[in-house]
Every structure is written in structure tokens, then in C-alpha cells.
C-alpha positions as CSV (number, residue, x, y, z in Angstrom):
1,X,42.8,124.9,-96.7
2,X,45.8,126.9,-95.2
3,X,45.3,130.4,-94.7
4,X,48.2,132.2,-92.9
5,X,49.4,129.0,-91.3
6,X,46.0,128.0,-90.1
7,X,44.0,124.7,-90.7
8,X,40.3,125.0,-91.1
9,X,38.4,123.6,-88.2
10,X,36.4,121.3,-90.7
11,X,39.6,119.6,-91.7
12,X,40.5,118.8,-88.2
13,X,36.9,117.7,-87.2
14,X,36.8,115.3,-90.2
15,X,40.1,113.7,-89.4
16,X,39.0,113.2,-85.6
17,X,35.6,111.7,-87.0
18,X,37.6,109.4,-89.2
19,X,39.7,108.1,-86.4
20,X,36.7,107.6,-84.0
21,X,34.9,105.6,-86.6
22,X,37.9,103.6,-87.4
23,X,38.5,102.8,-83.7
24,X,34.9,101.8,-83.5
25,X,34.6,99.7,-86.4
26,X,38.1,98.0,-86.5
27,X,39.2,98.0,-83.0
28,X,36.3,96.3,-81.1
29,X,36.8,92.7,-82.2
30,X,39.0,90.2,-83.8
31,X,37.9,87.8,-86.6
32,X,38.4,84.1,-86.4
33,X,41.4,84.1,-88.6
34,X,43.1,86.7,-86.5
35,X,42.5,84.8,-83.3
36,X,43.6,81.4,-84.9
37,X,46.9,83.2,-86.1
38,X,47.5,84.4,-82.5
39,X,46.8,80.9,-81.0
40,X,49.1,79.2,-83.4
41,X,51.9,81.7,-83.0
42,X,51.3,81.2,-79.2
43,X,51.5,77.5,-79.7
44,X,54.7,77.8,-81.6
45,X,56.2,80.1,-79.3
46,X,55.2,77.7,-76.2
47,X,53.3,80.6,-74.4
48,X,51.1,79.0,-72.0
49,X,49.5,82.2,-70.8
50,X,48.2,83.2,-74.2
51,X,47.3,79.6,-75.0
52,X,45.0,79.6,-72.1
53,X,43.7,83.0,-73.0
54,X,43.0,82.0,-76.6
55,X,41.5,78.6,-76.0
56,X,38.3,77.5,-74.3
57,X,37.3,74.1,-72.9
58,X,34.0,72.6,-71.7
59,X,35.9,70.7,-69.0
60,X,38.3,73.2,-67.9
61,X,38.4,76.7,-66.5
62,X,41.0,79.2,-67.3
63,X,43.4,78.5,-64.6
64,X,43.4,74.8,-65.1
65,X,43.8,75.3,-68.9
66,X,46.9,77.4,-68.1
67,X,48.4,74.7,-65.9
68,X,47.7,72.2,-68.6
69,X,49.2,74.3,-71.4
70,X,52.2,75.0,-69.3
71,X,52.9,71.0,-68.9
72,X,52.1,70.7,-72.7
73,X,54.5,73.2,-73.9
74,X,57.1,71.9,-71.4
75,X,56.8,68.6,-72.8
76,X,57.1,69.9,-76.3
77,X,60.1,71.8,-75.7
78,X,61.8,70.6,-79.0
79,X,58.8,70.1,-81.2
80,X,58.7,72.8,-84.0
81,X,56.3,73.3,-86.8
82,X,55.2,76.0,-89.2
83,X,52.0,77.1,-90.3
84,X,50.1,79.3,-92.9
85,X,46.4,80.2,-92.3
86,X,44.5,79.6,-95.5
87,X,40.9,80.9,-94.6
88,X,38.0,80.8,-92.3
89,X,34.5,79.9,-92.7
90,X,31.7,80.9,-90.2
91,X,29.2,78.3,-89.3
92,X,26.9,80.7,-87.7
93,X,27.6,83.9,-85.7
94,X,29.3,82.0,-82.7
95,X,31.3,79.2,-84.3
96,X,33.9,79.2,-87.2
97,X,36.6,76.9,-88.8
98,X,40.0,78.0,-89.7
99,X,42.0,76.2,-92.3
100,X,45.7,75.9,-92.3
101,X,48.6,74.2,-93.8
102,X,51.2,72.9,-91.3
103,X,54.7,71.5,-92.0
104,X,55.7,69.6,-88.9
105,X,59.3,69.1,-90.0
106,X,62.1,71.3,-91.4
107,X,63.1,68.5,-93.6
108,X,63.4,69.5,-97.4
109,X,61.0,66.7,-98.3
110,X,58.4,67.3,-95.6
111,X,55.0,68.0,-96.9
112,X,52.4,70.5,-95.7
113,X,49.4,68.9,-94.1
114,X,45.9,70.3,-94.0
115,X,44.4,71.0,-90.4
116,X,41.5,73.0,-89.2
117,X,40.9,74.8,-85.9
118,X,37.4,75.1,-84.4
119,X,36.6,78.4,-82.8
120,X,33.8,79.4,-80.7
121,X,32.6,82.8,-79.4
122,X,32.8,83.1,-75.6
123,X,31.9,86.4,-74.0
124,X,32.3,87.9,-77.4
125,X,35.7,86.8,-78.0
126,X,36.7,84.1,-80.6
127,X,38.5,81.2,-78.6
128,X,39.9,77.8,-79.9
129,X,38.0,74.8,-78.9
130,X,40.5,72.5,-77.1
131,X,38.1,69.4,-77.9
132,X,38.4,70.3,-81.5
133,X,42.3,70.2,-81.8
134,X,44.0,67.3,-83.5
135,X,46.9,65.3,-81.9
136,X,48.4,65.0,-85.2
137,X,48.7,68.9,-85.4
138,X,50.3,69.1,-81.8
139,X,50.9,65.5,-80.1
140,X,51.4,67.2,-76.7
141,X,48.0,68.7,-76.4
142,X,46.4,68.8,-72.8
143,X,43.5,66.5,-72.2
């Protein structure tokens, strides 16, 4: 490969091709599990802008969702929880369910409860359906 400090052009072309293929295959879209992880992290952090970006509603547009989420996270200022994504199941190419365990208290005896997020593909991106969220998971949901 190395001849007098030079790299063969085929090695460089191979590396560039691998990078381009990797970006095309893995960089284009997220799976439902990754989007659910981002949504739940934004929910735990109280980030209304990201929550509006990662969720969808048949009733509200993006700007209305952002205002509703801002009120919700303000009301839930002291609400804390931990979550762990367990897996996802695709219903079809545009709908998925993500299973997770949620611990809604830091008490040593607190148990983890099973919850599910319903996701829907909107304009090629996975989004959490607001109507599919449980108030048991997050009592301050916008409605």
C-alpha cells in the first residue's frame, strides 16, 4: 500500500465510497426507537420546542403544539421520571409502537411500569402521536 510515503488511489477511493454509502444508508432517517428516545428525553428535560418537533396531533398544528407543550412542561416543573426503551414494533410502514419501562418516583420501593408510545410517520419522519399518550405516564399532557 505505501510506496515511498504515498497511498494508492484505490485505497482513498474505497474509503470515500464507504463514507458516502454509510451516510446514505444510516444518515437519512431515524427509526421509531431513536425518535421515541429523543421524545422521552425532551419530555424529561422539559424542552417544549423539541416536544413539538417530535410529536404530532390531528387537532393542533406545530405552533399550537409548542404553546401547549410549553404550558405542560411549566406545570410539570417538579415532575421527574426515568425511562428505559425496551423495543419497537412496526404495525406497517407508517405506524409503530415503542415499549418502555417508566419509573415515576425515585423512592427505593418504586416499581417500573410498562408504557407504550404510538408513533406515526409524518412527511417521512417518525413522530409521537399526542392522542396516543397516557396521562398515567405524564399527568400534565396537553389536551
